[in-house]
N, C-alpha and C positions, 0 to 999 in steps of 0.2 A: 360214512365219515371216517370210520376206523381204517378202512382200506385206503382212502385218500391220504390220511395221515401217514400210514406206512409207506405209501409211494413217495410222499414228499420227503420223509426222512431218508429213504433209500436214494432218492435223487440227490439230496444234499450231501449224503455220505460219498456218493460216486463223484460228485463235483469236487469235494474236498480231497478225495484220493487222487483225482486227475491233477489238481492243482499242486498237491504235494509231490507227485512224480515229476511234474513239469519243472518245479523249482529245484528239486534235489538231483534229478538225473542229468547226466552229461551228454551233450550231443554226440561227441566223438568218444570212442572207447579209449581208456587210458591203460597203457601197458607199462607197469612198473618193473624195473629190473635193477638190482643192486650191482655194484661194481664187481664184487667177487663172483657173481653169477655169469659174468662174461667169459670165464675161463674154465677149462677142464684140465685135470691132472693126468700126466703120463706117469703111471706107477713104476715104469722101468727106469726112467731117468729122474723122477721126482720133480719134473719141470712143469710149469703151467703154460698152456697155450690158449689163445683166444678162439672162441667159437666163431664160425662163419655166420653170415646173415642170410635170411631168406631172400634179401634183395640181390644177393650174388648169383652168378650162374651156377647151375648144377654141375657137380664133378663126379657123381656116382649114380648108379641105377636106382637103388632103393634105400630109403631111410625108414627105420622102424622106431617109433617113439613109444616108450613104455613108462607111463606115470606110475609112481610107486610111493606108497605111504605106509611105513612100518611093515614092509613085505620081505624081511630077511629070511623067513621060512618058506614062503611060496614062490618067491622070485627065482631061485635056482632051477626049479622044475620047468618054469616057463622059458627061461633062457636056454636051457639044455635043448628043449624041443625046437625053439626058434633058430638057434645058431646051427644045430645039426642040419636042419632043412636048408638054410641059406648057404652053408658050406658045400653041401651036395649040389645045390643049384650052381654055385660058382665053379665047381670042378667040371660040371657038364657044359657050362657056358661061361667063359671068362669075362664076357661083357656084363654079367649080372653081379656087378660089385654092390656092396651093401655096407650099411652101418646100423648098429643098434644103439640108440640114445636113451639111456636110463635117466629119468628125471626124478630125483629124490625130493619129494614135496615136504621138506622139513621134518623128516622122520625122527623118532626118538630112539630107534634101535640101530642095528648095524646094516641098514639097507645100502648106504654108500659104500661101506667096506666090501659087501658082497658084490656090488657092481664093479668095484675096482679090481677085485680078484679075477673077474672075467676079462676086464680090460688088460690086465697083465698077461693073461693066458692067450688071448687072441690078438692083442695089440690095440693101441688107442685109435688106430685108423679104422678098426671094425667095431669096437665097443668103447663108448664114451659115457661118462657120468656127469650129469648136471645137478649139482646140489643147491637147492633153494634155501635161503636163510630163513624167512618166515614161511609158514604154510600158506599156499595160495588156494588150494582146492584142485580137484581133478581137471577142471577146465583151464585153470591158470597154469598148471603143470604141463598139460598137453600143448597149450599155446606157446609157452617159452621153448618147449622142445621143437615145435614146428618152426619157430623163428630162428633156431640154431642148426637146422638140418641142411644136408648137402644134396639130397637125392632128387631125381626127376619125378619119381613116385614117392609119396609119403603115406605111411600107414601108422595109425596108432592102435595099440593093442593093450588090453588089461594085463596087469602083472600077475594075476592069479592063474593065467593059462586056461581059463574056462572055455575059450574058443580054440578049436583045433587049428594049429598054425598053418598046416598044409592047405587049408581052404583059402589061403591068400591067392592061390592060382585061379580060383573061381572069380575073385574080385578083379584080378588083373585082366582076365579074359573079357569080363564085362566092361572094364574101363577102356580096353582097346576098341571095343565095338562103339563106345560112346564118342571117342575122339576121332574115329573114322580115318585111320592111317595118318593123322597129323602128328607132328612131334610132341612128345609128352611135356616138354619144357616150354611149349609155346601155346598150348590150348587148355581149356577148362574142362574139368570132369570130376565127379564125385560118385563113389560106389559105397553103399552101406551094407555091412553084414546084418543079417536078419535072423531072429528067432521066432518069427511069426508062425512058422509051421509047427512050432512046439507049444503053441498057446493052449491047445486043448489039454495036453499032458500037464502043463503048468497049472491050469485051473483045477484039474483033478487032484493035484497034490497040495494046493494052497487052501488056506482057511477062507471062509466067506468074507471076513474083513479085508484080507489082503487082495482078494479078487475084486472087491468093490473099489479099493484104492487104485488098483491097476486100471480098471475100466474107466474110472473117473479121470485119471491122468491122461489116458489115451484120447478120451472125448475132448478134454480141454485143449490138448495139443492139436487135434484135428480142427476144432472150432477156431482157434486163435493163432495158430502157428503153422505147423507143417502138415501137408496133406498128401505129398507124393511118396512118403515113406511110412510104412506101417509100424516098424520097430525102430524108434528113434534112439533108444538107450543102449543098443548093443555096442559094446566097446571094441569094435573091429571095423574101421573105416579107412578106405584108400582114396587118395586124391592126388591130382597133379600138382606140380610146384606152383604154377600161376594161380590155381585155386586156393592153395594155402596162403600165398602172398596176398590174395584179395580178401579172404574171409577172416583169418585168425587175427590180424591187427585190428579188426572191427568188432570183435566179440566183447560184449559187456559182461556176460555171466561167466563166473570163474568156478562155479560149483558143479553139481551133477547134471543140471539141465543145460549145459553149454551145447550139447548135441542138437537140441531143439533150435537154438539160435543159429547154429551152423547151417542146418538144413533150411531154416527160414531165409537166411541171407542167400543161400544157393538158389532157392526158388524165386526170390525177389530179383536176383541178378540173372535169372534164366540160365543157370549153369546146368548142363546135362547131368542128370542124377539117376543112379540105378540102385536096385536093392537085390541082394543075392542071399539065399538061405545058407547058413553055415552050421556046422556041428558044434553044439554047445552043451556043457554039463555044469551042474552046480558044484562049486568047490568050497570045502569047509574052511572056516577061519576068517570069514568076512568080518571086517570091523564095522561096516555100516549095513544095518539091516534094512529091508524095504519099508518097514514101519517108520523108520526115521527119515530115510532119504526121499520117499514119495511125497510126504507133506512139503518138504523143502522144494522138491521139483514143482509141485502144484503152485506154490507161492512164486517161484521164479518165472514160470511160464505165464502166470497171470500178470505179473509186473512187466514182463517182456512184451506181452501183447498190448498193454496199456501204454507202455513207453513208445512203441512204434506207431501206435495210433496217434498219440500226442505229437510225435515228431514227423508224422505223415510219411512213414516208410523208413528205409535204411539210410542212415547218413554215413557215407564212406569218408574216410580221412582224405583231405586234399593231398596232392603230391608233395607240397612243401612242409607237411606235418611230419615230424620224426616218428618212426615206427615204435620206438621204445623211449621211455624216460629213464635215463640212467641216474641212480641215486647212490648216496653213500650207504655202505652196508650197516645194518642195524647193530651188528655185533661190534663193529669198530667204533660206532658212536657210543655204545654202552661202555666200551673199554676206555674211551676218552673221558667220559663222565666219571668213571670209577677212579681213573688216574688223577683227575682234578680233586676229587674228594679225598683221595689218599694223601695228596700233597698238603691239603689243608689240615688233615688230621696230624700229619707229621710236624707241620709248623706249630700246631697247638701243643703237641707233646714236647717239642723242643722248648717252647716258652715255659711250659710247666716244669720241665727238668732244669731250666737255667737257675744258677745260684742266686738267691735273693738276699738283700741286705738284712742283717739281724735287727730285730725290733729294739728300739732304744727306750730307756725308761723316761719318766716325766722330767726328772732333773736334767738328764742329758738333752732332752728336747728344749728345755728352757735355756740351757747354756748355748745350744746351737742357734736359737732365735736371737739371743743377746749378741752373739758374734756377728750374726747377719745384719742386725740393726746398726752396729758400730761400723761395719763395712759400708753400709748405705750412707751413713752420716759423713764418713771420710770421703766418699765419692762426691757428696754435695759440696764440700769445701772447695773454694777456687784457689788454685795455686797462683800467687802473684807473678811468678816467672812466666807461667803459661799465659797469663793475661797480657803481659808485655809482648810476648811473642805472637800470640794469636789474636790480639786486640782486646779492648775493654770488655769486662763482663757486664752482666745485666745491671748490677748495682751501680757500677761506675757510669754506665750509659744513662741511668736514671738521674744520677747526680749532675751530670753535664747538662741534661735537658732542663733540670730545675734551675741551674745557674744561668742558662741562656734566657729562661723566662724572666728571672729577676732583672737581668740586664735590660731586657726589652721594656720592662715596667719602668725602670729608672730613666731610660732614654725618653720614653713617652712623657714622663713627668717633667723633665727638663725642657722638652719641646713646648709643653703647655706654658711653663713659666716664661720662656723666651717670647712666645706669642703675646702674652699679657703685657710684658714690658714694651714690646713694639707698639701695641695699641695705645699705651699711655703716652709715649713719645709723640705719636702722631697727633693726639689731641692737643698737647701743649704747643706744638708748632702752629696748629690752626688758630689758637687763641692769640698768639703773638702776631 
């Protein structure tokens, strides 16, 4: 009986959870973008220019998207390594044009200023900074960067520089094998950097608790989401432009587990997917520790699995649906509210500072009331001249009505007397 009761409770809880997910989840992913986030700054001219769209045709060879949150200290090291490699590649092959798109995910430090210093050094055609007003999460930052990129190939890489950037050549080689000599801007393909070959070393250096969390997360991902990729969380992935155009507008998860949903969509849409081992090293200064992010990842993957089970697979946005929902910037809205509040406060202060009439004594108040009563009585008196010009007043009209009534009464009395006399005369005539 106890086991049956537990199973019944578990079944009811599962049904309630499915119902909750069904009622609260959205069929199509919603991409929120504020108006200020549509533009990037050219530090040389201090002018703002509009970002391109993923729906546009590609104009360069490679776009590197770097999500960054409070990375003013670690970002320069990564950018130096990245830009040095790309500049050498461009010199050897002029067709290897590139851009590095730094996405500041609502940082509280000087991440944007650091990015703009590199934009000033290399030019905004090579380095651009997208500053997000509110924090979105790593997935949200990568998505908006992908939707603003110009490249045929698109790579996103972590800002800490944990992965050796030169290993991008391995991913590109594998991607060329997947697309099979087809043009990069016309075909689908996804290659994931992997640290799976370093798993034994990682287990040896981790605590038992962290190892259990890692294994549990990998098991949950394998059971409910992605099975073609062993290391889903490596922040070093390369994809073609059509793949980014298809996958990123349909991502629901904006936090750390967005990679899992990306690979799940790729598997569901049968996009050719590869996995390549890369050199990776732990970098000090991480703001998010595995103890914090893994439970969040577990929750996201579990909800992701249930959501897709309820919706019966991936629901892609129809062609008539906009890729992004453009909204007013939160900062401008706050400024408007502050301005309105300030205007109200200024009006209240002006009313308070306005000169007020001095208080009068009781005798003065009595004299004022007497004068007011006299004025009211004088207004009530009817001017006979005004009566002649403007017609009779109320009293004159009432007197006229009374006079007419008396005349009517007299007339009626005379008529009655006349009738009586006529009747008497008729009787006398009959007697004669």
